[in-house]
C-alpha positions in Angstrom: 37.1 -54.8 0.7 37.3 -57.4 -2.4 38.5 -61.2 -2.0 42.2 -61.2 -1.4 44.1 -64.0 -2.8 47.5 -65.6 -2.1 49.6 -63.2 -4.0 53.5 -64.2 -2.7 54.7 -66.5 0.2 57.7 -64.9 2.4 60.1 -67.0 4.7 60.3 -64.1 7.3 58.0 -61.9 8.8 60.2 -59.0 8.4 59.9 -59.5 4.4 56.4 -59.8 4.2 55.9 -56.6 6.4 58.4 -54.8 4.1 56.9 -55.9 1.0 53.1 -55.1 2.8 54.6 -51.2 3.4 55.4 -51.0 -0.2 52.0 -52.0 -1.3 50.6 -49.7 1.2 52.3 -46.4 0.2 50.1 -46.9 -3.5 46.9 -47.9 -1.4 47.1 -51.3 -2.4 45.0 -53.1 0.4 47.1 -56.4 1.8 46.9 -58.9 4.4 49.4 -61.3 5.7 49.0 -64.5 6.9 50.8 -67.2 8.8 51.4 -70.7 6.8 52.2 -72.9 9.6 54.1 -76.1 8.6 52.5 -78.0 11.4 49.5 -77.9 9.2 51.2 -80.7 6.8 52.3 -82.7 9.7 53.5 -85.6 7.3 56.1 -83.1 5.5 58.3 -82.5 8.4 61.3 -81.4 6.9 59.2 -78.5 4.8 61.3 -75.9 7.0 60.5 -72.9 9.0 56.9 -71.1 9.0 56.0 -69.4 5.8 53.9 -65.9 5.4 51.2 -65.3 3.0 50.9 -62.0 1.4 47.2 -61.4 0.1 45.9 -59.2 -2.2 43.4 -58.5 -4.5 44.0 -60.8 -7.9 43.2 -57.8 -10.1 46.1 -56.1 -8.5 48.8 -58.5 -8.9 50.5 -56.9 -12.0 50.4 -53.7 -10.4 52.1 -55.0 -7.5 54.8 -56.8 -9.6 55.7 -53.5 -10.4 56.0 -52.0 -7.2 58.1 -55.2 -6.0 60.2 -55.5 -8.9 63.7 -54.1 -7.1 62.0 -55.8 -3.9 63.6 -59.8 -4.5 65.1 -61.0 -1.5 66.4 -64.3 -2.1 64.0 -66.1 0.3 60.8 -64.6 -1.7 58.9 -67.1 -3.4 56.6 -66.5 -6.1 53.6 -68.6 -6.5 51.6 -67.1 -9.4 52.4 -70.2 -11.4 50.3 -72.3 -8.6 47.5 -70.0 -9.1 47.0 -71.5 -12.5 46.9 -74.8 -11.4 43.6 -76.7 -11.6 42.2 -78.0 -8.0 43.3 -81.6 -9.2 47.1 -80.2 -10.3 47.1 -79.2 -6.7 45.7 -82.4 -5.2 48.5 -84.1 -7.3 51.2 -81.8 -5.6 50.0 -83.1 -2.2 50.0 -87.1 -3.5 53.2 -87.0 -5.2 55.5 -84.8 -2.9 58.7 -86.2 -3.9 58.4 -84.5 -7.2 58.3 -81.1 -6.0 59.9 -78.5 -3.8 59.3 -79.3 0.2 57.2 -76.5 0.8 55.1 -77.1 -2.6 52.7 -79.4 -0.7 52.0 -76.9 2.0 51.2 -74.1 -0.7 49.3 -76.4 -2.8 47.0 -77.0 0.1 46.8 -73.3 1.5 45.3 -72.5 -2.1 42.7 -75.5 -2.3 41.5 -74.2 1.2 41.6 -70.8 -0.4 39.2 -72.0 -3.2 36.7 -73.8 -0.6 38.4 -77.3 -1.0 38.8 -78.9 1.9 41.4 -81.8 2.3 41.7 -83.7 5.8 44.6 -85.1 7.8 43.8 -88.5 6.7 43.7 -87.8 3.0 47.1 -86.3 3.0 48.4 -89.5 5.2 46.3 -91.9 2.6 48.2 -89.8 -0.6 51.5 -90.5 1.7 51.4 -94.2 2.6 50.1 -95.0 -1.5 53.1 -92.7 -2.8 55.6 -94.7 -0.4 54.2 -97.9 -1.7 54.5 -97.5 -5.4 57.9 -95.8 -4.8 59.0 -99.1 -3.0 58.2 -101.2 -5.9 61.7 -102.3 -7.2 62.4 -102.2 -11.0 63.4 -104.9 -13.5 66.6 -104.9 -15.0 67.1 -104.8 -19.4 68.2 -107.9 -21.0 70.3 -105.4 -23.1 72.7 -104.4 -19.8 72.4 -108.2 -18.9 74.4 -109.2 -22.0 76.6 -105.9 -22.0 77.6 -107.2 -18.3 78.6 -110.3 -19.4 80.2 -109.6 -22.7 82.4 -107.0 -21.0 83.7 -109.8 -19.3 84.5 -112.0 -22.0 85.7 -108.8 -24.0 88.5 -107.9 -21.4 89.4 -112.1 -20.7 90.2 -112.0 -24.4 92.0 -109.1 -25.4 94.0 -109.4 -21.9 97.6 -109.6 -23.7 99.0 -106.8 -24.5 96.3 -104.2 -23.9 95.9 -104.5 -19.8 95.0 -101.1 -19.9 92.0 -101.3 -21.9 91.1 -105.0 -20.6 90.7 -103.0 -17.1 88.7 -100.6 -18.7 86.3 -102.9 -20.1 86.2 -104.9 -16.7 84.9 -101.8 -15.4 82.2 -101.0 -17.2 81.3 -105.0 -16.8 81.6 -104.6 -13.0 79.8 -101.3 -12.7 76.6 -103.1 -14.3 76.9 -105.7 -12.0 77.2 -103.5 -8.8 74.3 -101.0 -9.6 72.0 -104.1 -10.6 73.0 -106.3 -7.2 73.4 -103.1 -4.8 72.0 -100.2 -6.2 69.4 -98.5 -3.3 66.9 -95.7 -3.5 66.3 -93.3 -0.8 62.1 -92.6 -0.3 60.4 -89.8 0.8 60.1 -91.5 4.4 63.9 -91.5 4.4 63.7 -95.2 4.2 66.5 -96.8 1.6 65.4 -99.6 -0.3 66.7 -102.1 -3.4 66.1 -100.2 -6.8 66.0 -103.6 -8.6 63.7 -106.9 -8.0 65.3 -110.0 -6.6 65.7 -111.2 -9.8 67.4 -108.4 -11.3 69.6 -108.6 -7.9 70.7 -112.0 -8.5 71.7 -111.6 -11.7 73.8 -108.6 -11.4 75.4 -111.0 -8.7 76.4 -113.4 -11.1 77.6 -110.6 -13.5 79.7 -109.7 -10.3 81.1 -112.9 -10.2 81.6 -113.5 -14.0 83.7 -110.7 -14.3 85.9 -111.3 -11.2 86.3 -115.2 -12.6 87.5 -113.6 -15.9 89.8 -110.9 -14.0 91.6 -113.9 -12.1 91.7 -115.9 -15.6 93.6 -112.5 -17.3 96.0 -112.2 -14.9 96.8 -116.1 -14.6 97.3 -115.3 -18.4 99.4 -112.5 -18.1 101.7 -114.5 -15.6 
């Protein structure tokens, strides 16, 4: 029998068996392998086990025609990954947050199929390095700093006679301050960290305070 390669991935054994039967009717040899999510322990939310349908690569096009009407919602075609280089597959495992949850598992399977091995320690190192990279806070932009203070002053100066416009302008200033001071991002390990560095957060807080001071002054001018 010619070498069988990964053709499609299914999320239930019943769908995989049904596709296998359709191919068997046309004398296309195939094999089903269970893709166990436990083989990639760090990504525990990948979901249920998946089932690999393997056939000869030269028969992919013929199989596509036979399975044209067999497209259950849970069917995941991985033809695009077949064209990925080994380096690109390693990148999927290294940057799992940029892909679908099941993609790192599929990448690991294809690498193994090509004779490449990746240990649990390598996966752990990739994962920890990615977490540390994503943890690094960003720095705010000077233009937004200026805008945050400017909106406050503009809102204060146009308070009389145009209260609604003034309120909208204050909202822009407050939005910038809140974003810089309070915004958090969620990491792949579900940890939440502040999106911006300490300097930016302090500026965000000062923008908030400055906006509130201007709002109080606006009310005093109105009254």
